[in-house]
C-alpha positions as CSV (number, residue, x, y, z in Angstrom):
1,R,50.3,-104.3,-123.9
2,L,48.0,-103.4,-121.0
3,E,49.0,-104.8,-117.6
4,H,46.1,-106.2,-115.6
5,S,45.4,-105.2,-112.0
6,A,42.6,-105.9,-109.6
7,N,43.8,-103.0,-107.6
8,P,42.1,-99.7,-108.4
9,W,45.1,-97.7,-107.2
10,D,47.2,-99.5,-109.8
11,Y,44.8,-98.8,-112.7
12,P,46.6,-96.4,-115.1
13,D,45.1,-92.9,-115.4
14,A,45.3,-93.0,-119.2
15,V,43.3,-96.2,-119.5
16,R,40.7,-95.0,-117.0
17,E,40.3,-91.8,-119.1
18,A,40.0,-93.8,-122.3
19,I,37.2,-95.9,-120.8
20,L,35.4,-92.7,-119.7
21,A,35.9,-90.8,-123.0
22,P,32.6,-92.0,-124.7
23,V,30.6,-91.2,-121.6
24,R,32.1,-87.7,-121.4
25,A,31.6,-87.2,-125.2
26,A,27.9,-88.0,-124.8
27,A,27.7,-85.3,-122.1
28,V,26.2,-87.7,-119.6
29,E,25.7,-85.9,-116.3
30,P,26.8,-88.3,-113.5
31,P,24.8,-88.4,-110.3
32,V,28.0,-88.0,-108.2
33,V,31.2,-86.2,-109.2
34,C,34.3,-86.5,-107.0
35,S,37.4,-84.4,-107.1
36,E,39.6,-87.5,-106.5
37,P,39.5,-90.1,-109.3
38,R,40.5,-92.9,-107.0
39,V,37.6,-92.5,-104.6
40,D,34.6,-94.7,-105.4
41,A,31.3,-92.9,-104.9
42,V,28.0,-94.2,-106.1
43,C,24.5,-92.8,-105.4
44,L,21.8,-94.9,-103.9
45,N,18.2,-93.5,-104.0
46,S,15.5,-93.9,-101.5
47,P,12.1,-92.2,-100.9
48,R,13.7,-90.2,-98.0
49,G,17.0,-89.2,-99.6
50,L,20.3,-90.4,-101.0
51,V,23.1,-92.5,-99.6
52,I,26.6,-92.4,-101.1
53,P,29.0,-95.1,-99.9
54,L,32.6,-93.9,-100.3
55,A,35.8,-95.9,-100.6
56,N,39.2,-94.3,-100.8
57,Y,41.6,-96.4,-103.0
58,T,44.5,-93.9,-102.9
59,L,46.1,-95.8,-99.9
60,H,46.5,-92.6,-98.0
61,P,44.1,-90.3,-96.1
62,L,42.7,-87.3,-98.1
63,T,42.3,-84.0,-96.3
64,N,39.7,-82.4,-98.5
65,V,37.6,-84.3,-101.1
66,H,35.0,-82.2,-103.0
67,F,31.7,-83.7,-104.2
68,S,29.0,-82.5,-106.5
69,V,25.7,-84.5,-106.3
70,R,22.7,-84.2,-108.6
71,A,19.7,-83.4,-106.4
72,D,16.3,-83.4,-108.1
73,R,14.6,-82.5,-104.8
74,D,15.3,-80.0,-102.0
75,V,17.8,-81.4,-99.5
76,A,17.4,-80.4,-95.8
77,R,20.8,-81.7,-94.6
78,V,23.9,-83.7,-95.5
79,E,25.6,-85.9,-93.0
80,S,28.7,-88.1,-93.0
81,I,28.8,-91.2,-90.8
82,R,32.3,-90.3,-89.6
83,Q,32.3,-86.4,-89.8
84,G,28.7,-85.7,-88.8
85,R,26.7,-82.9,-90.3
86,L,28.3,-81.3,-93.4
87,H,27.9,-77.8,-94.8
88,F,26.7,-77.8,-98.3
89,R,25.6,-75.3,-101.0
90,R,23.2,-75.6,-103.9
91,A,24.5,-74.7,-107.4
92,G,21.8,-75.2,-110.0
93,G,20.4,-78.7,-109.7
94,R,23.5,-80.0,-107.8
95,L,24.7,-79.9,-104.2
96,A,28.4,-79.3,-103.4
97,F,30.2,-80.3,-100.2
98,S,33.7,-81.4,-99.0
99,L,35.1,-83.6,-96.3
100,P,38.2,-85.4,-95.3
101,L,38.3,-89.1,-96.1
102,E,40.6,-91.7,-94.5
103,S,39.4,-95.0,-96.0
104,T,35.6,-95.3,-96.1
105,D,32.5,-93.3,-95.2
106,Y,28.8,-93.0,-96.0
107,I,27.2,-89.7,-96.9
108,K,23.4,-89.3,-96.3
109,L,21.4,-86.6,-98.0
110,Y,18.0,-86.1,-96.4
111,Y,15.2,-84.7,-98.5
112,D,13.4,-81.7,-97.2
113,T,9.9,-83.0,-96.3
114,G,8.7,-79.6,-95.0
115,F,8.0,-81.1,-91.6
116,Q,9.6,-83.1,-88.9
117,I,7.8,-85.7,-86.7
118,R,8.9,-85.7,-83.1
119,I,7.8,-87.6,-80.1
120,A,8.0,-86.0,-76.7
121,R,9.1,-87.9,-73.6
122,R,5.8,-87.4,-71.7
123,G,3.2,-88.3,-74.3
124,N,1.7,-86.5,-77.3
125,D,2.6,-82.9,-76.5
126,A,5.3,-83.1,-79.2
127,P,6.1,-80.1,-81.4
128,F,5.2,-80.3,-85.0
129,A,6.0,-78.5,-88.3
130,G,7.2,-75.0,-87.9
131,S,8.1,-75.3,-84.2
132,A,11.1,-73.4,-83.1
133,Q,11.8,-76.0,-80.4
134,P,15.0,-78.1,-81.0
135,A,14.6,-81.8,-81.4
136,R,14.9,-83.8,-78.2
137,K,17.0,-86.8,-77.5
138,S,13.9,-89.0,-77.6
139,A,13.2,-87.9,-81.2
140,I,12.8,-90.7,-83.7
141,S,15.1,-90.6,-86.7
142,R,13.1,-91.3,-89.9
143,W,16.1,-92.6,-91.9
């Protein structure tokens, strides 16, 4: 007899694996793969990138959680709301990155648009695509 639980951390590993068996047998490529089975990670698409809300159901902080995300477009940068900019690498059509996770976080993957729009403080002398000048504090975030 299966015990019922609304708590993901109480959900038996064997039952979770049995539920996932048909998906794995069909060789479905998930948009997000996480190294920790009790971290909830879903991929939300937008025209400018992806957002991945994270929820840690292990009931303890994790020091190094690995993620692999399907990326059909070039990605310029990956950021965590709590950790800031993350280092990532591309492997085939996927991006790989890691981060510590206490309870929750949001990961933002920004598509590479090939240019960046910036607004200078004094008017329309803003640098455009290909400029080596760093973004200024007055830059507008396009997210």
